C-alpha positions in Angstrom: 17.2 -5.4 14.7 15.5 -3.7 17.1 12.3 -2.6 17.1 12.9 0.9 16.6 14.8 0.2 13.9 12.4 -1.7 12.0 9.8 1.0 13.1 12.2 3.5 11.3 12.5 1.5 8.0 8.8 1.5 7.6 8.6 4.8 8.6 11.0 5.4 5.7 9.4 2.9 3.3 6.1 5.6 3.5 8.0 8.8 2.9 9.4 6.7 0.0 6.1 6.0 -1.2 5.0 9.7 -0.8 7.6 11.2 -2.4 7.3 8.7 -5.2 11.1 7.6 -4.8 11.5 4.3 -6.1 15.0 3.8 -6.0 14.7 4.1 -2.3 11.6 2.0 -2.2 13.9 -0.8 -3.9 16.4 -0.5 -1.3 13.8 -0.6 1.3 12.5 -4.1 0.4 13.6 -7.4 0.1 14.0 -8.9 -3.6 11.5 -11.5 -2.7 8.8 -9.2 -1.1 5.4 -10.3 -1.2 2.5 -7.4 -0.9 -0.5 -8.9 -0.5 -3.6 -6.5 -1.0 -7.5 -7.9 -0.7 -10.4 -7.7 -2.5 -12.1 -7.9 -5.9 -13.3 -5.4 -8.2 -11.0 -2.5 -7.8 -7.5 -2.0 -9.4 -5.1 -2.9 -7.2 -6.3 -6.0 -5.5 -4.0 -8.7 -5.8 -0.8 -10.1 -4.8 2.6 -8.8 -5.9 5.9 -10.4 -5.7 9.4 -9.4 -6.1 10.6 -6.0 -7.4 9.1 -6.6 -10.6 5.6 -7.0 -9.0 6.3 -4.0 -6.4 7.1 -2.0 -10.1 3.7 -3.3 -11.4 1.8 -2.1 -8.4 3.0 1.1 -8.5 2.6 1.6 -11.9 -1.0 0.7 -11.6 -1.4 2.8 -9.0 -0.2 5.7 -10.7 -2.4 5.0 -13.6 -5.5 4.1 -11.8 -5.9 6.2 -8.9 -5.1 9.3 -6.9 -4.7 9.2 -3.4 -3.3 10.4 -0.3 -2.1 8.0 2.2 -1.1 9.1 6.0 0.3 6.6 8.7 -1.0 7.7 11.8 0.3 5.0 14.3 2.9 2.6 14.4 2.9 -0.6 16.9 5.5 -3.1 16.8 6.7 -6.7 18.2 9.9 -8.7 16.9 9.8 -8.4 13.4 6.3 -7.3 12.9 5.3 -3.5 12.4 1.5 -2.8 12.2 0.8 0.4 11.0 -2.9 1.9 11.3 -3.7 4.6 9.0 -5.9 6.7 6.8 -5.9 7.2 2.9 -8.3 9.4 0.7 -8.7 9.8 -2.8 -10.5 8.6 -6.2 -10.5 6.1 -8.7 -9.3 7.8 -12.1 -11.7 5.7 -14.3 -14.9 6.6 -12.5 -13.7 9.4 -11.0 -15.3 8.8 -7.9 -14.0 9.2 -3.9 -12.8 7.0 -1.6 -11.8 7.1 1.9 -10.4 4.2 3.8 -8.9 3.4 7.2 -6.0 1.0 6.9 -4.2 -1.7 8.7 -0.9 -2.9 7.1 0.7 -5.6 8.9 4.8 -5.5 7.5 7.6 -8.0 8.2 10.9 -6.5 8.4 14.0 -8.6 8.4 17.5 -7.9 8.2 16.4 -4.1 7.7 14.2 -4.5 4.7 10.4 -5.4 4.5 9.9 -8.9 3.5 5.9 -8.9 3.3 2.9 -6.6 3.3 -0.7 -7.3 4.3 -2.8 -4.6 3.9 -6.2 -4.6 5.7 -8.5 -2.0 4.0 -11.8 -1.2 3.1 -12.5 -3.3 0.1 -16.1 -2.3 0.1 -14.9 1.6 -0.4 -12.6 1.2 -3.0 -14.9 -1.5 -4.9 -17.8 1.0 -4.4 -15.4 3.6 -6.2 -14.3 1.6 -9.1 -17.3 0.5 -10.0 -19.0 2.1 -12.9 -22.1 3.0 -13.1 -24.4 1.9 -16.4 -23.6 5.2 -18.3 -20.2 4.7 -18.0 -17.8 6.7 -15.5 -19.3 9.5 -13.4 
């Protein structure tokens, strides 16, 4: 696929996330997609594989966080698309807000996302997920 088509596929993916359109998401990702979210001590850290893993990630995200994600820049070469963006929101269990500048390195093959590697502010997210001694704020 062309670089332009790969970028459009990634833009469509973010649009589907923004509209919570799971059917569109599944149509845009490979059956064996791998999504890697770094970090510890916050609800979404881990590696998610396949459509079942993606469904698990989306369920965890909706249960544990309120977030607004804004992809701001798309840079592509070959089958890779780097997305530079910003997210803000809060962790529901603690009611603590976070802000996160991020980069997603996405691989697109045959019109579908096959791998997502996130580069995010894991400290900001872990702080937002951390319980105070007395429990949630």
